[in-house]
LUMROGU-928697 format. One record per residue: residue number from 1; x, y, z of N, C-alpha, C in turn. Coordinates in steps of 0.1 Angstrom, whole numbers. Atoms other than C-alpha are relative to their C-alpha. Example, Ala and Ser with C-alpha at 12.3 -4.5 7.8 and 13.67 -1.06 7.14 Angstrom:
BEGIN
<pos=1, npx=9, npy=-12, npz=0, capx=123, capy=-45, capz=78, cpx=9, cpy=12, cpz=0>
<pos=2, npx=-9, npy=-11, npz=0, capx=137, capy=-11, capz=71, cpx=-8, cpy=11, cpz=8>
This chain:
BEGIN
<pos=1, npx=8, npy=-12, npz=0, capx=0, capy=0, capz=0, cpx=9, cpy=12, cpz=0>
<pos=2, npx=-7, npy=-13, npz=1, capx=13, capy=34, capz=-10, cpx=-6, cpy=10, cpz=11>
<pos=3, npx=5, npy=-11, npz=-9, capx=10, capy=65, capz=12, cpx=-13, cpy=6, cpz=-5>
<pos=4, npx=13, npy=-6, npz=6, capx=-16, capy=79, capz=-12, cpx=-12, cpy=-9, cpz=3>
<pos=5, npx=10, npy=10, npz=-2, capx=-36, capy=47, capz=-8, cpx=-5, cpy=1, cpz=15>
<pos=6, npx=4, npy=-1, npz=-14, capx=-35, capy=50, capz=30, cpx=-7, cpy=13, cpz=4>
<pos=7, npx=6, npy=-13, npz=-2, capx=-44, capy=87, capz=30, cpx=-15, cpy=-1, cpz=-4>
<pos=8, npx=14, npy=1, npz=5, capx=-75, capy=80, capz=9, cpx=-8, cpy=-10, cpz=8>
<pos=9, npx=7, npy=10, npz=-8, capx=-84, capy=49, capz=29, cpx=-5, cpy=6, cpz=13>
<pos=10, npx=4, npy=-7, npz=-12, capx=-85, capy=69, capz=61, cpx=-11, cpy=10, cpz=-2>
<pos=11, npx=11, npy=-10, npz=4, capx=-106, capy=97, capz=45, cpx=-12, cpy=-7, cpz=-3>
<pos=12, npx=12, npy=7, npz=4, capx=-129, capy=72, capz=30, cpx=-7, cpy=-7, cpz=11>
<pos=13, npx=6, npy=6, npz=-12, capx=-135, capy=53, capz=62, cpx=-7, cpy=10, cpz=9>
<pos=14, npx=6, npy=-11, npz=-7, capx=-142, capy=86, capz=80, cpx=-13, cpy=4, cpz=-7>
<pos=15, npx=11, npy=-4, npz=8, capx=-165, capy=96, capz=52, cpx=-12, cpy=-10, cpz=0>
<pos=16, npx=11, npy=11, npz=0, capx=-184, capy=62, capz=52, cpx=-7, cpy=1, cpz=14>
<pos=17, npx=7, npy=-1, npz=-14, capx=-190, capy=66, capz=90, cpx=-8, cpy=13, cpz=0>
<pos=18, npx=7, npy=-12, npz=0, capx=-199, capy=102, capz=85, cpx=-13, cpy=1, cpz=-8>
<pos=19, npx=12, npy=1, npz=8, capx=-226, capy=92, capz=60, cpx=-12, cpy=-1, cpz=9>
<pos=20, npx=11, npy=3, npz=-9, capx=-247, capy=82, capz=90, cpx=-1, cpy=11, cpz=11>
<pos=21, npx=0, npy=-10, npz=-10, capx=-239, capy=113, capz=111, cpx=-4, cpy=13, cpz=-6>
<pos=22, npx=5, npy=-13, npz=5, capx=-260, capy=144, capz=104, cpx=11, cpy=11, cpz=2>
<pos=23, npx=-9, npy=-12, npz=0, capx=-240, capy=176, capz=96, cpx=14, cpy=-3, cpz=-2>
<pos=24, npx=-14, npy=3, npz=4, capx=-208, capy=157, capz=87, cpx=0, cpy=-1, cpz=-15>
<pos=25, npx=-1, npy=0, npz=15, capx=-199, capy=165, capz=51, cpx=8, cpy=-12, cpz=-5>
<pos=26, npx=-7, npy=12, npz=4, capx=-190, capy=129, capz=43, cpx=5, cpy=0, cpz=-14>
<pos=27, npx=-4, npy=0, npz=14, capx=-189, capy=133, capz=6, cpx=12, cpy=9, cpz=-3>
<pos=28, npx=-11, npy=-9, npz=1, capx=-166, capy=163, capz=9, cpx=12, cpy=-6, cpz=6>
<pos=29, npx=-12, npy=6, npz=-6, capx=-143, capy=144, capz=32, cpx=6, cpy=-10, cpz=-9>
<pos=30, npx=-5, npy=10, npz=9, capx=-141, capy=116, capz=7, cpx=7, cpy=7, cpz=-12>
<pos=31, npx=-6, npy=-8, npz=11, capx=-134, capy=141, capz=-21, cpx=13, cpy=6, cpz=4>
<pos=32, npx=-13, npy=-6, npz=-5, capx=-107, capy=159, capz=-1, cpx=10, cpy=-11, cpz=2>
<pos=33, npx=-10, npy=11, npz=-2, capx=-91, capy=125, capz=7, cpx=5, cpy=-4, cpz=-14>
<pos=34, npx=-4, npy=3, npz=13, capx=-90, capy=118, capz=-30, cpx=10, cpy=11, cpz=-6>
<pos=35, npx=-9, npy=-11, npz=5, capx=-74, capy=152, capz=-38, cpx=13, cpy=-1, cpz=7>
<pos=36, npx=-13, npy=2, npz=-8, capx=-48, capy=147, capz=-10, cpx=8, cpy=-12, cpz=-5>
<pos=37, npx=-7, npy=12, npz=5, capx=-40, capy=112, capz=-22, cpx=5, cpy=2, cpz=-14>
<pos=38, npx=-5, npy=-3, npz=13, capx=-37, capy=124, capz=-58, cpx=12, cpy=9, cpz=0>
<pos=39, npx=-12, npy=-9, npz=-1, capx=-13, capy=152, capz=-48, cpx=12, cpy=-8, cpz=6>
<pos=40, npx=-11, npy=8, npz=-6, capx=8, capy=128, capz=-26, cpx=5, cpy=-10, cpz=-11>
<pos=41, npx=-4, npy=10, npz=10, capx=8, capy=103, capz=-55, cpx=8, cpy=6, cpz=-12>
<pos=42, npx=-6, npy=-7, npz=11, capx=23, capy=129, capz=-78, cpx=-10, cpy=4, cpz=-11>
<pos=43, npx=11, npy=-5, npz=9, capx=-4, capy=149, capz=-96, cpx=5, cpy=1, cpz=-14>
<pos=44, npx=-2, npy=-1, npz=15, capx=-4, capy=145, capz=-134, cpx=-12, cpy=6, cpz=-6>
<pos=45, npx=12, npy=-6, npz=6, capx=-26, capy=168, capz=-154, cpx=-9, cpy=-10, cpz=-8>
<pos=46, npx=8, npy=10, npz=6, capx=-37, capy=138, capz=-174, cpx=5, cpy=-14, cpz=6>
<pos=47, npx=15, npy=0, npz=-1, capx=-55, capy=116, capz=-161, cpx=-6, cpy=6, cpz=12>
<pos=48, npx=5, npy=-5, npz=-13, capx=-57, capy=132, capz=-127, cpx=-10, cpy=11, cpz=0>
<pos=49, npx=9, npy=-11, npz=0, capx=-73, capy=165, capz=-135, cpx=-14, cpy=-3, cpz=-5>
<pos=50, npx=14, npy=4, npz=4, capx=-103, capy=150, capz=-155, cpx=-7, cpy=-8, cpz=11>
<pos=51, npx=6, npy=8, npz=-11, capx=-108, capy=125, capz=-127, cpx=-5, cpy=8, cpz=11>
<pos=52, npx=4, npy=-8, npz=-11, capx=-108, capy=151, capz=-100, cpx=-12, cpy=10, cpz=-3>
<pos=53, npx=11, npy=-8, npz=4, capx=-131, capy=174, capz=-119, cpx=-13, cpy=-7, cpz=-1>
<pos=54, npx=12, npy=8, npz=1, capx=-155, capy=146, capz=-126, cpx=-5, cpy=-4, cpz=14>
<pos=55, npx=3, npy=3, npz=-14, capx=-153, capy=136, capz=-89, cpx=-6, cpy=12, cpz=7>
<pos=56, npx=5, npy=-12, npz=-6, capx=-160, capy=172, capz=-79, cpx=-15, cpy=2, cpz=-4>
<pos=57, npx=14, npy=-1, npz=4, capx=-192, capy=172, capz=-100, cpx=-9, cpy=-11, cpz=7>
<pos=58, npx=7, npy=10, npz=-7, capx=-202, capy=139, capz=-85, cpx=-2, cpy=3, cpz=15>
<pos=59, npx=1, npy=-4, npz=-14, capx=-195, capy=153, capz=-50, cpx=-12, cpy=10, cpz=2>
<pos=60, npx=11, npy=-10, npz=-1, capx=-219, capy=182, capz=-56, cpx=-13, cpy=-7, cpz=-2>
<pos=61, npx=13, npy=7, npz=3, capx=-246, capy=159, capz=-70, cpx=-3, cpy=-9, cpz=12>
<pos=62, npx=2, npy=9, npz=-12, capx=-242, capy=134, capz=-40, cpx=-5, cpy=9, cpz=12>
<pos=63, npx=3, npy=-8, npz=-11, capx=-244, capy=163, capz=-16, cpx=-15, cpy=5, cpz=0>
<pos=64, npx=13, npy=-5, npz=1, capx=-278, capy=173, capz=-29, cpx=-10, cpy=-12, cpz=1>
<pos=65, npx=9, npy=12, npz=-1, capx=-293, capy=137, capz=-27, cpx=-9, cpy=0, cpz=11>
<pos=66, npx=9, npy=0, npz=-12, capx=-307, capy=141, capz=8, cpx=-12, cpy=9, cpz=-2>
<pos=67, npx=10, npy=-10, npz=1, capx=-326, capy=172, capz=1, cpx=-10, cpy=-3, cpz=-12>
<pos=68, npx=8, npy=3, npz=11, capx=-339, capy=161, capz=-33, cpx=-9, cpy=-13, cpz=3>
<pos=69, npx=7, npy=13, npz=-3, capx=-349, capy=126, capz=-20, cpx=-11, cpy=3, cpz=10>
<pos=70, npx=11, npy=-3, npz=-9, capx=-369, capy=141, capz=9, cpx=-11, cpy=7, cpz=-6>
<pos=71, npx=11, npy=-8, npz=8, capx=-387, capy=165, capz=-14, cpx=-8, cpy=-10, cpz=-9>
<pos=72, npx=7, npy=10, npz=8, capx=-395, capy=136, capz=-37, cpx=-9, cpy=-8, cpz=8>
<pos=73, npx=8, npy=8, npz=-9, capx=-408, capy=115, capz=-8, cpx=-13, cpy=8, cpz=4>
<pos=74, npx=12, npy=-8, npz=-4, capx=-431, capy=143, capz=3, cpx=-10, cpy=1, cpz=-12>
<pos=75, npx=9, npy=-1, npz=11, capx=-445, capy=147, capz=-32, cpx=-6, cpy=-14, cpz=-3>
<pos=76, npx=4, npy=13, npz=3, capx=-448, capy=109, capz=-37, cpx=-12, cpy=-5, cpz=9>
<pos=77, npx=10, npy=4, npz=-10, capx=-469, capy=105, capz=-5, cpx=-11, cpy=10, cpz=1>
<pos=78, npx=11, npy=-9, npz=0, capx=-494, capy=131, capz=-15, cpx=2, cpy=15, cpz=5>
<pos=79, npx=-3, npy=-13, npz=-5, capx=-476, capy=162, capz=-4, cpx=-1, cpy=10, cpz=-12>
<pos=80, npx=2, npy=-11, npz=9, capx=-482, capy=195, capz=-22, cpx=14, cpy=5, cpz=-5>
<pos=81, npx=-12, npy=-7, npz=4, capx=-456, capy=216, capz=-40, cpx=6, cpy=7, cpz=12>
<pos=82, npx=-5, npy=-7, npz=-12, capx=-454, capy=236, capz=-8, cpx=7, cpy=-10, cpz=10>
<pos=83, npx=-6, npy=10, npz=-9, capx=-446, capy=204, capz=12, cpx=14, cpy=-3, cpz=-5>
<pos=84, npx=-13, npy=3, npz=6, capx=-418, capy=197, capz=-13, cpx=10, cpy=11, cpz=4>
<pos=85, npx=-8, npy=-11, npz=-4, capx=-404, capy=232, capz=-7, cpx=3, cpy=0, cpz=15>
<pos=86, npx=-2, npy=0, npz=-14, capx=-409, capy=229, capz=30, cpx=10, cpy=-10, cpz=4>
<pos=87, npx=-10, npy=10, npz=-2, capx=-389, capy=197, capz=30, cpx=14, cpy=4, cpz=-3>
<pos=88, npx=-13, npy=-5, npz=4, capx=-361, capy=213, capz=11, cpx=5, cpy=11, cpz=10>
<pos=89, npx=-4, npy=-11, npz=-9, capx=-360, capy=244, capz=34, cpx=3, cpy=-6, cpz=14>
<pos=90, npx=-2, npy=6, npz=-13, capx=-364, capy=222, capz=65, cpx=14, cpy=-8, cpz=0>
<pos=91, npx=-13, npy=7, npz=1, capx=-334, capy=201, capz=53, cpx=12, cpy=9, cpz=1>
<pos=92, npx=-11, npy=-9, npz=-1, capx=-312, capy=231, capz=49, cpx=1, cpy=7, cpz=14>
<pos=93, npx=0, npy=-5, npz=-13, capx=-323, capy=246, capz=82, cpx=5, cpy=-11, cpz=10>
<pos=94, npx=-3, npy=11, npz=-9, capx=-318, capy=212, capz=98, cpx=15, cpy=-3, cpz=1>
<pos=95, npx=-14, npy=1, npz=0, capx=-281, capy=213, capz=90, cpx=6, cpy=5, cpz=13>
<pos=96, npx=-6, npy=-7, npz=-11, capx=-276, capy=236, capz=120, cpx=-5, cpy=-5, cpz=14>
<pos=97, npx=5, npy=4, npz=-13, capx=-295, capy=217, capz=147, cpx=2, cpy=-15, cpz=1>
<pos=98, npx=-2, npy=15, npz=-2, capx=-289, capy=182, capz=163, cpx=-12, cpy=-8, cpz=-6>
<pos=99, npx=10, npy=9, npz=6, capx=-308, capy=155, capz=144, cpx=-8, cpy=8, cpz=-11>
<pos=100, npx=7, npy=-9, npz=9, capx=-319, capy=183, capz=120, cpx=-1, cpy=-6, cpz=-14>
<pos=101, npx=1, npy=5, npz=13, capx=-312, capy=164, capz=89, cpx=-11, cpy=-11, cpz=-1>
<pos=102, npx=11, npy=9, npz=0, capx=-339, capy=139, capz=99, cpx=-13, cpy=8, cpz=3>
<pos=103, npx=12, npy=-7, npz=-5, capx=-363, capy=163, capz=117, cpx=-3, cpy=12, cpz=-9>
<pos=104, npx=2, npy=-12, npz=9, capx=-358, capy=193, capz=94, cpx=-10, cpy=-2, cpz=-11>
<pos=105, npx=9, npy=2, npz=12, capx=-374, capy=179, capz=62, cpx=-14, cpy=-4, cpz=5>
<pos=106, npx=13, npy=5, npz=-5, capx=-401, capy=161, capz=82, cpx=-8, cpy=12, cpz=5>
<pos=107, npx=7, npy=-11, npz=-5, capx=-410, capy=193, capz=101, cpx=-4, cpy=10, cpz=-11>
<pos=108, npx=2, npy=-10, npz=11, capx=-407, capy=215, capz=70, cpx=-12, cpy=-4, cpz=-8>
<pos=109, npx=11, npy=5, npz=8, capx=-431, capy=193, capz=50, cpx=-13, cpy=1, cpz=8>
<pos=110, npx=11, npy=0, npz=-8, capx=-455, capy=190, capz=79, cpx=-6, cpy=14, cpz=2>
<pos=111, npx=4, npy=-14, npz=-3, capx=-456, capy=227, capz=87, cpx=-6, cpy=6, cpz=-13>
<pos=112, npx=5, npy=-5, npz=12, capx=-460, capy=236, capz=50, cpx=-14, cpy=-5, cpz=-3>
<pos=113, npx=13, npy=6, npz=2, capx=-490, capy=212, capz=47, cpx=-10, cpy=6, cpz=9>
<pos=114, npx=9, npy=-5, npz=-10, capx=-506, capy=224, capz=79, cpx=-3, cpy=15, cpz=-1>
<pos=115, npx=2, npy=-14, npz=-1, capx=-500, capy=261, capz=77, cpx=-2, cpy=7, cpz=-13>
<pos=116, npx=1, npy=-7, npz=13, capx=-497, capy=270, capz=40, cpx=-12, cpy=-6, cpz=-8>
<pos=117, npx=10, npy=7, npz=8, capx=-519, capy=244, capz=23, cpx=-13, cpy=-2, cpz=8>
<pos=118, npx=11, npy=2, npz=-9, capx=-541, capy=239, capz=53, cpx=-7, cpy=-13, cpz=-1>
<pos=119, npx=5, npy=13, npz=1, capx=-545, capy=202, capz=50, cpx=-4, cpy=-5, cpz=14>
<pos=120, npx=4, npy=6, npz=-12, capx=-560, capy=180, capz=76, cpx=13, cpy=-6, cpz=6>
<pos=121, npx=-12, npy=5, npz=-6, capx=-534, capy=168, capz=102, cpx=4, cpy=-14, cpz=-5>
<pos=122, npx=-3, npy=13, npz=5, capx=-536, capy=132, capz=90, cpx=6, cpy=0, cpz=-14>
<pos=123, npx=-5, npy=-1, npz=14, capx=-530, capy=141, capz=53, cpx=14, cpy=7, cpz=1>
<pos=124, npx=-13, npy=-7, npz=-1, capx=-502, capy=165, capz=64, cpx=11, cpy=-10, cpz=6>
<pos=125, npx=-9, npy=10, npz=-6, capx=-486, capy=137, capz=85, cpx=4, cpy=-10, cpz=-11>
<pos=126, npx=-4, npy=9, npz=10, capx=-487, capy=114, capz=55, cpx=10, cpy=6, cpz=-9>
<pos=127, npx=-10, npy=-7, npz=8, capx=-468, capy=139, capz=34, cpx=14, cpy=1, cpz=7>
<pos=128, npx=-12, npy=-1, npz=-8, capx=-443, capy=143, capz=62, cpx=7, cpy=-14, cpz=1>
<pos=129, npx=-5, npy=14, npz=0, capx=-439, capy=105, capz=64, cpx=7, cpy=-3, cpz=-13>
<pos=130, npx=-7, npy=2, npz=13, capx=-431, capy=105, capz=27, cpx=13, cpy=7, cpz=0>
<pos=131, npx=-13, npy=-7, npz=0, capx=-404, capy=130, capz=34, cpx=10, cpy=-9, cpz=7>
<pos=132, npx=-10, npy=9, npz=-8, capx=-388, capy=106, capz=60, cpx=4, cpy=-12, cpz=-9>
<pos=133, npx=-3, npy=11, npz=9, capx=-391, capy=77, capz=35, cpx=10, cpy=5, cpz=-11>
<pos=134, npx=-9, npy=-5, npz=10, capx=-374, capy=98, capz=8, cpx=14, cpy=3, cpz=6>
<pos=135, npx=-13, npy=-3, npz=-6, capx=-347, capy=109, capz=32, cpx=8, cpy=-13, cpz=2>
<pos=136, npx=-7, npy=13, npz=-2, capx=-339, capy=73, capz=41, cpx=4, cpy=-6, cpz=-13>
<pos=137, npx=-4, npy=5, npz=13, capx=-339, capy=64, capz=4, cpx=13, cpy=8, cpz=-5>
<pos=138, npx=-11, npy=-8, npz=4, capx=-315, capy=93, capz=-2, cpx=13, cpy=-5, cpz=8>
<pos=139, npx=-12, npy=5, npz=-8, capx=-292, capy=80, capz=27, cpx=5, cpy=-13, cpz=-6>
<pos=140, npx=-4, npy=12, npz=6, capx=-292, capy=46, capz=11, cpx=8, cpy=2, cpz=-13>
<pos=141, npx=-6, npy=-4, npz=13, capx=-283, capy=61, capz=-23, cpx=14, cpy=6, cpz=2>
<pos=142, npx=-12, npy=-7, npz=-4, capx=-256, capy=82, capz=-7, cpx=11, cpy=-11, cpz=4>
<pos=143, npx=-9, npy=11, npz=-5, capx=-241, capy=51, capz=10, cpx=6, cpy=-8, cpz=-12>
<pos=144, npx=-4, npy=7, npz=11, capx=-240, capy=32, capz=-22, cpx=10, cpy=8, cpz=-9>
<pos=145, npx=-9, npy=-9, npz=8, capx=-224, capy=61, capz=-41, cpx=14, cpy=2, cpz=7>
<pos=146, npx=-12, npy=-1, npz=-7, capx=-198, capy=66, capz=-14, cpx=8, cpy=-13, cpz=-1>
<pos=147, npx=-6, npy=13, npz=1, capx=-190, capy=29, capz=-15, cpx=6, cpy=-2, cpz=-14>
<pos=148, npx=-5, npy=2, npz=14, capx=-186, capy=28, capz=-53, cpx=12, cpy=10, cpz=-3>
<pos=149, npx=-11, npy=-9, npz=2, capx=-165, capy=60, capz=-54, cpx=12, cpy=-4, cpz=7>
<pos=150, npx=-11, npy=5, npz=-8, capx=-143, capy=47, capz=-26, cpx=7, cpy=-12, cpz=-6>
<pos=151, npx=-6, npy=13, npz=6, capx=-137, capy=13, capz=-42, cpx=7, cpy=4, cpz=-13>
<pos=152, npx=-7, npy=-3, npz=13, capx=-129, capy=29, capz=-76, cpx=13, cpy=8, cpz=3>
<pos=153, npx=-12, npy=-7, npz=-3, capx=-104, capy=53, capz=-60, cpx=11, cpy=-9, cpz=6>
<pos=154, npx=-9, npy=9, npz=-5, capx=-88, capy=26, capz=-40, cpx=7, cpy=-9, cpz=-11>
<pos=155, npx=-5, npy=8, npz=11, capx=-85, capy=5, capz=-71, cpx=10, cpy=8, cpz=-8>
<pos=156, npx=-8, npy=-9, npz=7, capx=-70, capy=35, capz=-89, cpx=14, cpy=3, cpz=6>
<pos=157, npx=-12, npy=-3, npz=-7, capx=-44, capy=41, capz=-62, cpx=8, cpy=-12, cpz=4>
<pos=158, npx=-6, npy=12, npz=-4, capx=-35, capy=5, capz=-56, cpx=13, cpy=-3, cpz=-8>
<pos=159, npx=-13, npy=2, npz=6, capx=2, capy=-1, capz=-64, cpx=9, cpy=-8, cpz=10>
<pos=160, npx=-8, npy=8, npz=-10, capx=18, capy=-30, capz=-44, cpx=15, cpy=3, cpz=-1>
<pos=161, npx=-14, npy=-2, npz=1, capx=52, capy=-21, capz=-58, cpx=5, cpy=13, cpz=8>
<pos=162, npx=-4, npy=-13, npz=-7, capx=52, capy=13, capz=-39, cpx=-5, cpy=-1, cpz=14>
<pos=163, npx=5, npy=2, npz=-14, capx=42, capy=-1, capz=-5, cpx=9, cpy=7, cpz=10>
<pos=164, npx=-7, npy=-7, npz=-11, capx=51, capy=19, capz=26, cpx=5, cpy=-10, cpz=10>
<pos=165, npx=-4, npy=10, npz=-10, capx=56, capy=-13, capz=45, cpx=12, cpy=-9, cpz=-5>
<pos=166, npx=-12, npy=7, npz=4, capx=86, capy=-25, capz=26, cpx=-1, cpy=-5, cpz=-14>
C-alpha cells in the first residue's frame, strides 16, 4: 500500500462513517481525501485533472441527494408543491440543529402542509412521512455512491510495488 492509498483509505472510512452522522460532510471528506491522495501520488494533469473534476461534479450531486430525495418523498406520498419546498427548506435549516437532517425535512413538510396548504393533520402527516421515507432512500443512495466512489479510488491508487511497508 502506498502512502496515497493509506491517506485516501483513512478519509474514505471517516466519510463512510460520516454518511450516518448528520451535519458531517461525508462526501466532501471523501473528495478531499481523493485530492490529497492524488497530490501525494504525484499529480499528473492527465489523467488526474479530469478524474478530480468529474469527482467534484459527483460530489456536488451526491451532496444534494438528501434534500432532493426528501422532497421527492413528500410529493410521492401526497404532499403538495409547498410540502416539497418545506422539506427542502427544512433540510437546509436542519443542518444547523442536532438530528436536524432527519427532523428538518419532516417538520418542514408537515408545517407547509398544515400552515400553508391547510391540509388535515392526517394528510399532512402522510406527506411528512413520505419526506422521511425519501430521506432514508437518499441516505441509502448516498451510502452506495460513497462505496462505489471509494472502491474505484482505492483501485486507482493500488500499487503494491510502492508499499510503505517495505
